N, C-alpha and C positions, 0 to 999 in steps of 0.2 A: 629577570628583563623588568622592564615596567609594564605596569598595567592599563592599559589605555580605558578611560569611561564607556559604558556601555548605554549611554544616552548624550542627549542634548541639555546641555545648563539650561533652567528653567529660568524666563525672564520676569522680574516683579517677584519671585518666589518670597515667602517667608524664610524666616532661622529654621522655625518648626519644620516647613515643607520640606526644603532641602534637605534638612538631616533625617527625617522619613526614607525618602527618595532614596538618598545615599545609603540608609542601611538597608532598604530592597536590593538596590542594584549591585553591593556587597556581596550578598548570598547567592544573587543569581550570575556573577560573574565567572567566565571560563578561562582561565590562563591555558598557554601552550604548552604547559608541564602536565597541566590536567588532562587536556586533551590526548597526550598522548599515553598517560596513562589507560585511557577510555579505549583507545587505539587498540594496546597491548589486550585490556580485559574482552574485547569482546573476540579478538582474536584468539583467546584463551577458550574462550565459549563457543567458537564456532569450530572449534578442532573435538572442544568435549563432546557438543551434540553428533559427531559422526561415529560417535564410540558406542559400540554394542549394548550397554548398560542405561542409554538414554533417551528417555520418552517422554515427549515427544519431538523434541529441540532437533533438528538438522535431519529434516524430513526430506530422502532422497525420491524423484518421480524420474519419469519417462521421457519428461519434457524435450530430451535429448534426441532420444527415436523423431518428434517430433522437428526440430531443427535442422535433422540431417534432408527431409525432405519437404519441410513446408514450404518453399521456395518456387518449387516443382507443381507442388499438388497444386498452390497459386495460380501459376502462371496457369495452369490447365484449366481452373476454375474461370479465370478472366477469358479464355480462348470459348469455351463456353458459354458464357454469360450467365453462369450458375448465382443463384442463393442460399446463402448460409446463416442460421441465428446463431445468437449468442443471449446466453442468461447469466446474469450477475444478482447472484444474493447476498446482501447485507445484512448479516443478522445483528450488527451493532446499531443502525439506524432503524431496522425491519422496514427495508425496502428491498425492491425487485427491479430490475433492468432490464429490459427486453431491446434487444439492437438485431437488427437486420442488415447483412452485405450484400445485397447486389451487386457484382462485379462487371465490369463493362470493358470489353476489349479493348476499344481506342479511345477511353476516356476516363473520367472520374468514378470508382464506385458510389452507388447510391447508397447511402448510410441512413436508415432509420431508426428511431428508438423511443421508448416510453416507460417512462416510471410510474412505479406502484408502490402503496405502502403493503405490505403483509404483517400478519398477526404475528404473535412470539408463542412458538410451541411451550405447554408449561411443562409436559413430560413426555418421553417415546412415542407414548399412547395417542397424541394428540399433533405428532409430525405428518401422517396421513394427510390430515383436514387440510394444512399449510399448502403440502404440494398437491393437494387438489385447486387450493386457492390460486397458486401458480398457475395451475395447467389452463384455470379458467380464463386469467389474465394471458398467458399465451395466444387460446380461441380467439379474446377479442384483438390480439394483436393483426392474428392474422387476416382476420376480417377488416379489420381497418386499412392493414397496407395491401391486401390483395397478396398476399403470399400461399402460393401452395406448390405440391411436389411437380416436377417436370412430366410433361405426358411421356407414354412409352415413343420410342423412337428421337424425343428431343435430344440435344444436347445433356447430358447428368440424370439423362431419364431411366438409368438401368435399376435405378433404385426409385418405389414409389413413395420417396418420405424426403422430407428438407430436413439435412443432418443440422443435431443442436448442439453447442458445446456450452457445458455451466460451468460455471467460475464461483466461487465462494469464498467469504473471507473467516474461513475455519482449515484448520492442518488437516489434509487427506495422504493416508500412508496406502500405496498400494501393494496390494496383496493377491499374487498367483494362483488363481480359483479355475481348475478344469480350464487350463490352458488361455485364459483368461485376465488381464490386469484390472480390477476392482476398486477403486478410490471410495475409503470410506472414511468417516471422520472418525479422526482417533481424540481429540481433548475440545472440547467447547466452553464456554463461558455458564453454560448453564448444561446439565447434563442430557436435553432432549434428544440434539442430533448425535450425540456419539455412537459410534457403531451404525451408522444411516449410509446404506449404499443408495446416495440423492442419484445415480444416473437412474438405476432399477427401481428406484419408489415413482420419479418421474415417467418413467416409459412406462410403467403399468397405470397411471393413470390417464395418460394421453391416449394408449389404446381402448380404455376403456369411452372416452370420448369420441374414438374414432379420427383424431389428429393427424394429419399427414407429417406428423414430426417425429423426428428418434434421437436420443441422446446418444451422441458418438461419443464424447467425450466429457471429463469431469474434471475439472483443476482449483488447485486453489489461485486467488484470486494474482500472487505473483506470478505465479509460473505462467498464468496465460498472458500476462506483462511480458514475461520472456518471451513468451511466443509471439506477441504484436513487433514487439522489437526487434527479433530475428526477422521477420518479415519486412520492415523499415529500416533497418540499421544491423545487418547480418554478421558483424562482427561483437554483437552485444555478448559479455561475459558475466552482467551484474543487472540485475532488474530491482529496481526499487520502490516500492506504495507508499505516499504518503498521504495520509486519507483520514478517516475518523481513526483507522488505527494505523500501524506501520508494520513493513515487512521488508524483505528483501530475497531475493532467490540467487546462486551463481553455480558456476560451472566447476565438480569436483573432480579430478581424477578418481575413477572406479576402485584402484588399488589403495585408497588412502579413507575409503571407509568402511572398517570394520564391521558396523554395523548391519551391511550387506553381503557378508562374506559368504559365499556358498550357496547365494539365494540366484533365483532368475536375474535380478537388477545386476549382479556382478558380471556373470557366466555369458549369457546371453548374446555374442557378439551378432550374431546373424540375423536378431531384431532389428538391428539397426541402435541399440545402445549405445551410449558414447559417441556417437555421430560418425558412425564409419560405414555408414551407407549414404546412398545417395547424390554421390559426388560432388558434393558441395562444402563437405565437412573440414577439408585440407583449410578453405580459408576461412574459416572461423574458429579465430582464438586458435592458431597452432595446435586444433586439435587432430589432426593426422596420426600420430600415435598411439599415447593411450588412451584407452577409452575413460568418458565423461559421463555422467549426470548431472542435471541438475538438482539444487540443494535447494530446497525452501527453507531458511533459517529460523523462521520464527522469532525472527529481532525482538519483535514486544515482547518476547518473554523474558531477553537478557535486562538483567539487574536484582532478579528475586533472589537467588545466593550470591552475592558481587560485595564484596568490601571495598570497590571501586566508586562505584556509584555516589553522588553526595545530593539524596534530595534536599530540597531546604522544608521547614516548618509546615508551608502551605501545601506543599507536594506532600507530605504528611497527611495532612487534613484531607486531600481529594482523595487519598488512599483509602483514609478509615471509612470515607462514607461512600464510597464507591461499591459496586455491585460484587468485586473480586478482592476485597482490602489482601494485599499482600504478593499477590500476583501483575503482570505486566508491568513492572516498575516503569522501565525505561520507556514503555508507550506512554505511561501518564505523563510523563516529563516534557514529551514532543510531538503528541499527534494532536490532530484537529480537534478530536471529541475533546480535550482535556484542557486546550491552550488558552481559550477565552474563560474558562471556570477557573482558570487560574489568574488570570487579569482581574476578573471578579473579586475574587477576594482580597486582592492586594489594594482594588477599588474602597472595598468597603475597610479596611482597616484605616485608609486615611480619612473616611465619614466618620469611623469612630471615633475620632481623636478632633474630628469637626477641623479638618483641613482641607477639605474639598467640598463644593457645590454651596449655596444659598443655605443658611440654617433651616428658612420655611420650605425648603423644597422637599417635594412627596419624593423621597427615594425608595420606596418600599419595593420597586421592580428591582433595585441592584440586589434585595435581599433573597430573590428567588434563584436557588441553583439552574447554573447552569443558561441563564437568562442573558450573558453577556456572551454571544456566539463568537465563534474564532473567527468566522468573516468578517465580523466587524475590524479585527486589528488589519487587516488591509488596506480598509478605509481610513485608518489611523496615521496610515503612512501619507499624509499631508501636511506638503510643506509650502503653503500659500501663506502670507504673509499673518494673516488673521486666524488660521486654523477653520475657516469657516465650514470645512466637510465634517468635521469633527463636531463642530458643535452643533451640526443639524441633525447629525446621529444620535446625540445625547439626549438631544430635545424631540426627535421623532421616536426613539428606542425606550428612552425612560424621563421624558415627562420633566427633563430639568433642564435650565439653562445655566450652562456654564458660561464662566467669565475665563479671559484668556488664560490663566494662568492654572484654570481647571481643566482647560482643552490642552494643555501643553503636558501636564502631570498624566492624564489617560493616556495620551501620547507617547510618553516615556515609558509607562508600565507595560503598552503593549508590545514596545521596542525591545523592554529588557528582556517579557518572556519571551519573545520569537527568536532573539537573536542566539538566549542560550539554549532553547532547541536545536537551531538551526546547527549551531556549533557542535551541540552532541551529535545530531545524524550526520554530520560531515565527519567527527571522528570514528564513529562505527562504518560507516560508507569506505573510508579510507582501510579500515582491516579487512572489510570483506573484500575492498580490491587486492588489498594484498594476498588473501586467501586463494582471490581464481588466477594471481597471476604465478603464485605456487605451482599451481596445478598444469601451468601451461608449459609443451614443450620447450620452447623458447622464449625469453620474457620480449613482451610485447606490452606498448601502450592497452589500456584498457578501455573497454565502451561500457558506458553506463548508460541505461535507460530509466527513464521516470515517470511514473503516473500516478493520477490523483489528483482531489481535487485542491490538494494546497500549491500544485503548480501552477492554478489560474488564480486562485484567489489571495497569495501572499508573495509577489515576485521577491521581494527582499531576503525573504526567508530561503527562495532556492537560492539565490546567488551567495548567499552568505554559508548556505551548504556544500554548494561544490566548490567555491573557493579555498575553504573549511577544509575540505579533501584533499585539494591540489596543495596545498600549502604543507598537510601532515605527508603526502608522498614524496614528496621532495626531501624531507626530513629521513624518510624513510631508505632514502635512496632512491624511489622506483620512480618509473615513468610518470607524467601526467596522464592523467585518464580523459577519455573524450565524453564530454555527457551532452544527453538528448532528452528532448520532452516527447514524451508522448499526450500529455493532456490526462484531463480527466477521464476520458473513454478508455484509455490505452487498453486496459483487461477487460472490457466489453467485448472491444473489436477480436482483441486475444482469443476471447474465447470462442468466436466466430470461426474464426482461422482456422483453431486448431479444432474444429468441429471436422475439417477435410483430413483428419490422421488416416492413414492407408496401412 
């Protein structure tokens, strides 16, 4: 089949400019055949991740227990006008977001949020200091927004604390210790957080400062996205995060997960694992029969041992210069953290050949790694006659007066990189939907909920992702999926919602 162009022809470009752009475009072009190979390879990755000898891929969680009763818990919270807190810890961007959700019985819920920078722990010994800093930020938030525990006798006043759900962008594995499930970090970009019980550490710090807050749940960001999705779109079977990193979760049949055979996750039907309790599970993805748990796929790690994925020379360069060479290969092709840097590298190739920008222009800013933010790529989707927004950004951000041809080239490079990423994600999502469908008792259209910054900063990316997934599903003979957008705050709100686990 023919391969369509992945960019718009440049008006007024020289032969050399057209030649280099076409060479780049060819390296980033994604064919239908390649997408099918990616989908098959991701499906194998998901299946392998559930084996007993796979660590840490395919981490099963207890979110299915949350799923079975979360709607009832939230309805009760709305009747009582209760408040819950969510804390998002982003170890990639060194940021935390505190979110409060005050439920209103007869109107929209009231949501407040604050974003703070946090330090990066150098060693495990410095993690307590980070948790102490987080607690100080929490204290400031409580004071600013007048959040306090409900008084005795008031609705929700049985407990003298406000529940806090914590979500973090690191893989958590739930282990049964003394009758309770304790999520602990199993793998991190650095060793500092490995083995840390986030809930236990934060609760200790908040007790020291006499805060009326207790951590009642700790989840990976993609799991809290699933929780938020279950509240807004109860039939969700796949959750996807498109943020600084990438991840996905889906519901899997317990009997298909060898790594949890013989554990409480696999055999504790009475606890609600698999959505058997709560009276609402029969409407959720055909879950009335086989038990299910949600699986954090750690999708970012796909590609580390794959012969299918095809990084370009620019991708290899970014991987070599990253803080985790050879790791998270797929993430480096598709995630917010890296897309702008790929574009910057392509622009510098044009600069090296003297094929872009005036020769007397000061282009030193382009030499700074990660100076071309991924958020710029959304602005580059400019279809005005003179590409004025593109020119304004290059002038304001890089002190460059770009010609009309220059503007077209930068826009084309952004489009080439974004569309490759979106198609690859679409292929991966199709594979995850197929896996989730295989776990259903009867075939049904999948419902996918998406959260993260890219849902708001680059609509063409999201549209291409969903369209690609739909086309692949049709090729696989599967029903089309329903896609819902939770926005950037999906997992933060999900963390607050999951604090109501009973």
